[in-house]
C-alpha positions in Angstrom: -41.6 4.5 12.8 -41.3 1.6 10.4 -37.8 1.1 9.0 -36.9 -0.1 5.5 -35.4 -3.7 5.3 -32.0 -2.2 4.6 -32.1 0.1 7.7 -33.3 -2.9 9.7 -30.3 -5.0 8.6 -27.9 -2.1 9.5 -29.5 -1.7 12.9 -29.3 -5.5 13.4 -25.6 -5.6 12.5 -24.8 -2.6 14.8 -26.0 -4.6 17.8 -22.4 -5.7 17.7 -21.0 -2.2 17.9 -17.6 -3.4 19.2 -16.9 -5.4 16.1 -17.9 -2.8 13.6 -17.1 0.5 15.3 -14.3 -0.2 17.8 -12.2 -3.2 16.8 -10.5 -1.8 13.6 -9.4 1.3 15.5 -8.2 -0.6 18.6 -5.8 -2.5 16.3 -4.9 0.8 14.5 -4.1 2.4 17.9 -2.1 -0.7 18.8 -0.2 -0.4 15.6 0.4 3.3 16.2 1.8 2.8 19.6 4.0 -0.1 18.4 5.4 2.0 15.6 6.2 4.9 18.0 8.1 2.5 20.3 10.0 1.1 17.3 10.9 4.5 16.0 12.1 5.7 19.4 14.4 2.7 19.7 15.9 3.0 16.2 18.1 5.6 14.6 16.3 8.4 12.9 18.6 8.6 9.8 18.6 11.4 7.4 15.1 11.0 5.9 12.1 13.4 6.5 9.6 10.5 6.3 9.9 7.4 8.3 7.4 5.1 6.7 5.6 2.6 9.0 2.9 0.0 8.4 0.8 0.0 11.6 -2.3 1.4 9.8 -2.5 -1.8 7.8 -3.9 -3.5 10.9 -7.1 -1.5 10.6 -7.5 -2.5 7.0 -6.9 -6.1 7.7 -9.4 -6.1 10.5 -12.0 -4.6 8.2 -11.4 -7.6 5.9 -12.1 -10.0 8.7 -15.1 -8.0 9.8 -16.5 -8.2 6.3 -16.2 -12.0 6.4 -17.9 -12.4 9.7 -20.7 -10.1 8.7 -22.1 -13.0 6.7 -20.4 -15.9 8.5 -21.9 -15.1 11.9 -24.8 -12.8 11.4 -26.5 -13.9 8.2 -28.1 -17.2 9.3 -30.0 -15.6 12.2 -31.1 -12.7 10.0 -32.6 -15.1 7.4 -34.5 -16.9 10.1 -36.1 -13.6 11.0 -37.5 -13.2 7.5 -34.9 -10.9 6.0 -34.5 -11.5 2.3 -31.0 -12.3 0.9 -31.2 -9.2 -1.3 -32.1 -6.9 1.6 -29.4 -8.4 3.8 -26.7 -7.9 1.0 -27.8 -4.3 0.4 -27.9 -3.7 4.2 -24.4 -5.0 4.7 -23.1 -3.0 1.7 -24.8 0.2 3.0 -23.1 -0.3 6.4 -19.8 -0.9 4.7 -20.1 2.3 2.8 -21.1 4.3 5.8 -18.2 2.9 7.9 -15.7 3.4 5.1 -16.6 7.1 4.8 -16.1 7.6 8.5 -12.9 5.5 8.6 -11.6 7.4 5.5 -12.2 10.7 7.2 -10.2 9.5 10.3 -7.3 8.7 8.0 -7.6 12.1 6.3 -7.7 14.0 9.6 -4.8 11.9 10.8 -2.8 13.0 7.8 -3.5 16.6 8.5 -2.4 16.2 12.2 0.6 14.2 11.1 1.8 16.9 8.8 1.1 19.6 11.3 3.2 17.9 14.0 6.1 16.9 11.9 5.1 13.2 11.9 4.1 13.3 15.6 7.6 14.7 16.4 9.3 11.6 15.0 9.0 12.2 11.2 6.7 9.2 11.3 4.4 8.6 8.3 1.7 6.5 9.9 -1.4 7.8 8.0 0.6 8.4 4.8 1.4 5.5 2.5 3.6 6.1 -0.6 1.8 6.3 -3.9 -1.6 5.5 -2.2 -2.3 7.8 0.8 0.2 10.6 0.4 -1.6 13.4 -1.5 -4.1 16.1 -0.5 -6.3 15.1 2.4 -9.5 14.9 0.2 -7.8 12.4 -2.2 -6.6 10.4 0.7 -10.1 10.4 2.2 -11.5 9.1 -1.1 -8.8 6.5 -1.6 -9.0 5.3 2.0 -12.7 5.1 1.8 -12.6 3.0 -1.4 -9.9 0.7 0.1 -12.0 0.1 3.2 -15.0 -0.8 1.1 -12.9 -3.0 -1.1 -11.6 -5.0 1.8 -14.9 -5.2 3.6 -16.7 -6.5 0.4 -13.8 -8.9 -0.4 -14.1 -10.3 3.1 -17.9 -10.5 2.7 -17.5 -12.4 -0.5 -15.2 -14.9 1.1 -17.7 -15.4 3.9 -20.5 -16.0 1.4 -18.4 -18.6 -0.4 -17.6 -20.3 2.9 -21.3 -20.4 3.8 -22.2 -21.9 0.4 -19.3 -24.2 -0.3 -17.6 -24.8 3.0 -13.9 -25.0 3.6 -13.1 -26.9 0.4 -15.0 -24.4 -1.8 -13.3 -21.5 0.0 -9.9 -23.0 -0.6 -10.7 -23.5 -4.3 -12.0 -19.9 -4.5 -8.7 -18.6 -3.0 -6.5 -21.0 -5.1 -8.3 -19.9 -8.3 -7.5 -16.2 -7.6 -3.8 -17.1 -6.9 -3.8 -19.1 -10.1 -5.0 -16.1 -12.1 -2.3 -13.9 -10.5 0.3 -16.5 -11.2 -0.9 -16.8 -14.9 -0.7 -13.0 -15.2 2.8 -13.0 -13.8 3.8 -15.7 -16.3 2.3 -13.8 -19.2 4.1 -10.6 -18.1 7.4 -12.4 -17.9 6.9 -14.1 -21.2 6.0 -10.8 -22.9 8.9 -8.9 -21.1 6.3 -6.5 -19.7 7.5 -6.0 -16.2 9.4 -2.8 -17.1 6.2 -1.4 -18.6 4.2 -2.4 -15.5 6.8 -0.7 -13.3 6.6 2.5 -15.3 2.8 2.4 -15.1 2.8 1.9 -11.3 5.2 4.8 -10.8 3.3 7.2 -13.1 -0.3 6.4 -12.1 -1.9 9.1 -10.0 -3.8 8.7 -6.7 -7.0 9.3 -8.6 -6.2 6.6 -11.0 -5.5 4.2 -8.2 -8.8 5.0 -6.6 -10.5 4.4 -9.9 -8.9 0.9 -10.2 -10.0 0.1 -6.6 -13.5 1.3 -7.3 -13.7 -1.0 -10.4 -12.6 -3.9 -8.2 -15.3 -3.0 -5.6 -17.9 -3.2 -8.4 -16.7 -6.6 -9.5 -16.7 -8.0 -6.0 -20.2 -6.6 -5.3 -21.4 -8.4 -8.4 -19.7 -11.6 -7.4 -21.0 -11.4 -3.8 -24.6 -10.7 -4.9 -24.5 -13.6 -7.3 -23.2 -15.9 -4.5 -25.8 -14.8 -1.9 -28.7 -15.4 -4.3 -27.9 -19.1 -4.5 -27.0 -19.4 -0.8 -28.9 -22.0 1.3 -28.8 -21.9 5.1 
């Protein structure tokens, strides 16, 4: 059976199953075990939720995996005759599929976490305040969108590095930091931090997911524009 170019790219990337399917959750498992050890060695206090950050490891690894999806795999794919457009769409399709599965793991983890009283430690591992602490289906949607966001962001960085090298990548990152710094200066000058704080405390999980989805769209557009002008 003849596969479409997008499916071919996905199959090509999944030759490295360890990187895409195993590595994020190896780090998530390591973070889980580390958090359990820390909580067992520290006083429980009087709170019903002991927030921990081990799940961030899985998200950070996804960012790195997104970068290597073009930094390592793209040149050989192009030598095999895969077009830049097909490769970009294939990587994006893989990112979406992985994100849906990863988001489901987070949602199921939340259900088990609540059912076991935080794994018997009041630990909130799969729950994150204001982001992943609502109904399981909203957490699934938010986690999925966040995974896609980080994967695509990493992919965009990988494309910039492929096109402009280390100096271009540094300028790319510095430009983003400059924009954030300028926004902070404007917020300070306009005395807007109080309004920003009120907005962040009142925004719903659905609203957060919408903002993340908009950021994904921007990064996909930027990544596609970058890969079109890429030379190997």
